[in-house]
DRENTISE-532981 format. One record per residue: residue in one letter; z, y, x of N, C-alpha, C in turn. Coordinates in pm, whole numbers, plus 32768, in hexadecimal, padded with zeros to 4 digits. Layout:
% residues N
AZYXZYXZYX/...
***
This chain:
% residues 188
M797449D2AD87790B496FAD7F790E492FACF4/Q7898491CACBD788E48D8AC3C789B4841AC54/V78F74803AC0C79074772AC1178E7473DAB86/V788F46D9AB817865469EAB03788D460BAB03/L78CE45E1AA9878E84553AA8278824524AA1C/G782844CFAA4677C0449CA9EE77EE441DA9AA/S78524429A953788C43B4A91178C843DBA88C/Q78B64385A82A78F4439DA7A8797D4359A79C/S79A64314A8047A2442CBA8017A9D4329A802/P7AF04324A79A7B694377A79B7BC94351A80B/R7BC842D3A8347C2042A7A8A07BF342E2A926/R7B7242E8A93E7B424327A9BA7B6443BBA9BB/R7B5943FBA9497B7D448AA9417C10449DA966/E7C68444AA92D7CF74455A9477D15443CA9DB/L7CD643D7AA157CF143B6AAA17CC04423AAFF/L7C49445AAAE67C1744C5AB3C7C6D4542AB2D/A7C954561AAB47CEC45D6AA9C7D7145C4AAE4/A7DA44549AAE87E24452EAB2B7E1D4547ABC2/L7DA44549ABFA7D94456BAC887D994601AC9F/G7DA0464FAC337DA646E0AC417D1E4720AC59/I7CB546DAAC387C2D470DAC4C7BFD474DABCA/S7BCC47C9ABD47B91480BAB607B0147DAAB53/F7ADB47B3AADC7A55477CAAC77A2C478FAA37/E79AB477EAA1F7979477CA997793946F4A97F/V793A46C9A90378FE464AA8DE78754666A8A2/I78114627A8DA778B462CA8A3775A459CA899/V77394573A822771044E9A80B767944E5A7F7/R7638448FA84075A94476A831759843E4A807/E754643CEA7A6752C4345A77A74D142FFA7DF/V74FA4289A80974A74237A86274AB41A6A831/D7446415EA856743F40D0A837749F4087A895/E7506404AA85D756B4008A8B0754F3F75A8C9/R74D83F4AA8A774B33EC0A8CA74943EBDA95F/F74A73E48A99C74883E3BAA2A74293DC6AA40/D73E13DCDAAAC73803D69AAD273C73CE2AAE2/S73963C7CAA9D73D83BF9AAA173CC3BB7AB2B/D73713BE9AB8073633BB1AC0773CC3BE5AC68/I74113C50AC4174743C8EAC9974F33C3AAC9A/E75353C35AD0D75B53BEEAD1376193C33ACB8/V76653BE2AC7076C13C16AC0B771D3C84AC40/Q77533C74ACB977B03CD6ACEF776E3D5CAD0D/H76E83D62AD0D76A13DDFAD2776713E23ACA7/A76883DE4AC3576583E1BABB676973EA2AB96/A77173EB1ABAD775A3F31AB8F771D3FA2ABE3/L76FC3F85AC6076BF3FEBACB576354012AC82/E75E63FB2AC5775623FD0AC20756E402EABA6/I75CE4012AB5075E04065AAD8761640EFAAFD/A767640F5AB5A76AC4178AB85763E41CCABC5/R75E3418DAC0D757241D7AC487515420EABDC/K74FD41BEAB7374AB41EEAB0374EC4269AAC4/K756F4263AAB375B842D5AA7975AB4350AAD2/S75B4433DAB5575A843ACABB3751C43E7ABB0/A74B74392ABA6742C43C0ABA4740F4419AB2B/A74624413AAC574504468AA4F747744FAAA6B/F74A84515AAE474D3459DAB0A748145D5AB7F/L740245B6AB8373AE45E2ABF27373466EABE0/E738C46AEAB7073554734AB5A73874794ABC5/E733847FAABDF7355485BAC4973DC48A0AC38/H740248BDABBB74814907ABA874FC48B3ABC9/F74EC4831ABE5755C47DEAC12755D47CBACAA/F74FF480DACF274F447FAAD827576481EADCA/E75B6488CADA6763248B7ADE676AF487CADA5/A769D4832AD3B770F47F4ACF77731476EAD39/L77AE474AAD2F77DA46C7AD5A77E04673ACDB/V7789460FACD1777F45BEAC5877B84534AC74/I7815450AAC2078564487AC2E78304431ABB6/T77F843BCABD277DD435BAB68781B42D6AB91/A78344282AB2F78744201AB4C7850419CAAE1/D7860411EAB04785240B3AAA478AF4042AACD/T78E33FFEAA6979403F8FAA8179083F12AA41/I79133EA5AA8978EB3E23AA5379573DBEAA76/V796D3D62AA1B79CE3CF7AA2E79813C77AA49/I79B13C28AAA779733BA9AAC779DA3B3BAAAF/D79B93ADDAA587A193A76AA337A2A3A0FAAA3/A7A8139AFAA8E7AA4394DAAF47A2C38F7AB1D/E79C838EDAAC77950389FAAE678E338F4AB27/G78FD3975AB3C789C39CCAB7C783A3A10AB1E/N78573A0DAA9C77FE3A4AAA39782B3AD8AA19/P77CA3B35AA0B77EE3BC0A9EC78183BCFA95B/I78783C29A94578A63C4AA8BE78A23CE0A8B1/G78563D10A85478503D9FA83A78AC3DC4A7C7/K78823E25A77978CE3E50A70478AC3DF4A690/P790D3DD6A63B78F03D7FA5C9789A3DC8A561/N78493D7BA51B77F33DB3A4B3783E3DCEA432/D78A43D7CA41778EE3D88A39979713D3AA3A5/Q79B73D2EA3367A3A3CEAA3367A2F3C59A362/D79CE3C11A32D79BF3B83A35279A23B74A3E8/D794F3BCDA41E792E3BC8A4AB79A93BE6A500/A79F93C47A4D77A743C68A5217AD33BEFA523/I7AE03BACA4B37B363B35A4AC7B003AC7A507/R7A7D3AB2A5047A3F3A4CA5587A563A6BA5ED/I7A463AE9A6147A593B12A6A07AE93AFAA6CB/L7B483B23A6797BD53B12A69F7BFC3A7FA6A6/R7BC03A2CA6557BD8399BA6617BA5396AA6E9/R7B34399FA7177AFD3979A79A7B5A39A1A80C/L7B9C3A15A7FE7BF33A48A8677C7F3A0BA863/S7CA839DAA7F07D2F39A7A7DB7D523936A83C/G7DC33948A8817DF738E1A8D97DAE38D4A95E/K7D563933A97D7D053929A9F67D0139AFAA3F/P7CDA39ACAABF7CC33A2AAB067C353A5CAAEB/H7C213ADCAAFF7B9C3B17AAFB7B9A3B8CAB5C/V7B243BC0AB767B153C2DABD57AD93CA5AB8D/V7B113D1BABAB7ADD3D98AB747A9A3DE5ABE6/H7A1A3E04ABD379CE3E54AC3479B23EDCABF5/T79D83F46AC3A79B13FCDAC1179604009AC82/A78E84033AC6078914076ACBF7893410BACA0/V789D415DAD08789F41EEACFA782D4227AD4D/V77E04282AD10777642C8AD577798435CAD56/I7795439AADCC77B04429ADDA77304469AE0F/R76FD44C9ADC57683450EADED76A7459FAE0B/Y767B45CDAE8276954657AEAA76244684AF06/R75E346F1AEE17576472AAF32750D46C2AF59/A74DB467DAEF7746F461BAF07749845A0AF59/K75164596AF7C7546451FAFC2759644CCAF5F/Q7586444BAF6B75CE43F1AF1376284397AF67/H76A54392AF3F7708433EAF82773E42DEAF19/H77594263AF3E778F4205AEDC77F241A6AF1C/F7847416DAEC978A14103AEF378C440AEAE79/T78F34038AE95791F3FDCAE2B79AB3FACAE4D/E7A003FAEADE97A8A3F7FADF87A983EFFADA6/E7AE33EA0ADDC7AF53E20AD9A7B8A3E04AD88/T7BB03DD8AD127C3A3DB4ACF57C3B3D2DACAE/K7C913CD4ACD97C9F3C52AC987D153C59AC37/V7D003C24ABC07D643C2BAB557D7D3B9EAB20/W7DFC3B7AAB0F7E203AF8AAD67E5A3B0DAA4B/F7E263AC2A9EB7E573AC5A9617EAA3A47A945/A7F163A59A8FC7F5F39E7A8C67F0B39ADA853/A7F2C3934A82B7EE838F9A7B87F113947A73B/L7EAE3969A6EA7EC539B4A66F7EA5395CA5F7/S7EF93964A5927EDC391AA5167E723966A4C7/D7E353922A4697DD33964A4127E1339D6A3C4/D7E9039C4A39B7ED73A2EA3527EED3AA9A3AA/E7F113A93A4287F253B04A4847EA13B4EA49D/I7E373B04A4AF7DB43B42A4C37D8C3B92A448/A7D9C3B56A3D17D793B9CA3547DCF3C19A342/Y7E503C0FA3627EA93C83A3587E753CF5A3AF/Y7E563CD6A42C7E273D3DA4887DA33D7BA45A/V7D433D28A4397CBF3D5AA4117CCA3DADA392/N7D173D80A3307D263DCBA2B27D6C3E50A2C6/L7DD13E53A31B7E1F3ECCA32F7DDA3F30A38C/Y7D9C3EFFA3F87D673F59A45F7CCE3F69A45D/Q7C893F11A4167BF73F19A4097BB43F3CA490/P7BB93EE1A4EF7B8A3EFEA5777AF33EF3A58B/Y7AA63F2CA52F7A153F1AA53179CF3F71A599/D7A163FD3A5D179D9402AA6367A084007A6C3/K7A403F8FA6D47A7B3F6AA7557A3A3EECA78C/A7A103EF2A80979DD3E7AA84C7A4A3E10A84D/G7A263D96A82B7A883D2AA8267AD93D28A7A6/A7ABF3D85A74B7B003D8BA6C77B973DA3A6CE/Y7BC33DE7A7377C523E08A73B7C6B3E84A792/G7CD93EC4A7757D0A3F32A7C77D8F3F08A804/I7D963F03A8877E0F3ED5A8CA7E863F30A8AB/Q7E6B3FAEA8887ED5400DA86B7F0D3FFCA7DD/E7ED33FA1A7917EFD3F8AA7067F593F10A6FD/W7F793EE8A6837FD53E79A66A7FB13DFCA6BB/I7F333DD9A6BE7F093D5EA7017F293D60A797/G7F223DD5A7D37F443DE0A8607FD83DC4A879/R80293DEDA81E80BA3DD8A82C80E33D4AA805/A80993D0FA7A780BF3C8CA77380783C17A7B9/A80023C2EA7F27FB43BBCA8237F8D3BC3A8B5/V7F8B3C39A8F27F633C41A97F7FDB3C19A9D4/T7FCD3BA7AA19803D3B74AA6880383BA2AAF9/K7FC13BCCAB277FB43BF4ABB37F313C40ABC4/I7F333CA3AC1D7EB53CE1AC467EB43CECACDE/E7E3E3CE3AD167E2C3CF0ADA67DC23D5DADB9/G7DF13DD4ADDF7D973E46ADEE7DC83EBCAD9C/S7D6E3F17AD827D903F94AD3F7D9F3F86ACA8/Y7E133FABAC747E2A3FAEABE37DCA400FABA1/E7DBA4087ABDB7D6340EDABA17CD240BEAB9B/N7CAB4068ABF67C26402EABF27C113FE0AB71/V7C763F95AB487C6D3F47AACD7C693FA4AA54/V7CAF4014AA5C7CAA4076A9F07C1E40B4A9E8/G7BDA40C3AA5A7B5040F4AA557B244150AAC4/L7B80417AAB1D7B5841D2AB8A7BBC41C2ABFC/P7B90418DAC6E7BEC4178ACDF7C0E41FEAD22/T7C75423FACF37C9242C9AD187CB442DCADAB/A7D024284ADE57D284296AE727CAC428EAECB/R7C57422EAEB27BDC4221AF017B814299AEE7/L7B7442C3AE697B204336AE487B5043B2AE91/F7BD243CAAE947C09443FAED67BE6443EAF6B/Q7BF643CBAFAB7BD543C0B03A7B4043D6B053/E7AEC43A0AFFE7A5B43AFB00D7A324442AFF9/L7A6E4485AF977A504514AF817A774567AFFA/K7AE9454AB0357B134594B0AE7AAA4587B11C/E7A764510B12E7A1144F8B195798E4542B177/I7964453DB0FB78E6457EB0D378EE4615B0E3/L7962464FB0C3796F46E1B0C179A1471CB145/K79AC46CDB1AE79D846FFB231797E476FB260/
***
């Protein structure tokens, strides 16, 4: 069976490969903006659905297509996407410093014209970070392609994440245990 990962995220590629699934990566450009009327926790699902809809061509009918999107929601309930630049990354990390936030990853699986989806939620607590620590992280890791401006698998995850409630892999970008269980159900 052809399995397609519709994501440019290197972390999603690594996580899916770690499940032992053979797949190819095909990236389609989609508008990742979401309707401002939608509830924040549903934004990732709206974007993951847009990504899935980019694979509606007939030659993908027999393929299993996996798309995903991750969004971070700060302690005040505001969505945080990927930073635009260095200053934005610093601003975002200051917002997260010393507070909890929630990471939502929505996954859409399309197979034979049927679409299945789920959303995984993980709560993450950050220790207070100094401006120097934030600058060190942003300068060294340049987290411009990461929702919330950080990668939990990097230095900041080891130095500042004091607790998580839920799936670690979800924070990295793909809730692998849930995905594996959902795939088993779909392919029965």
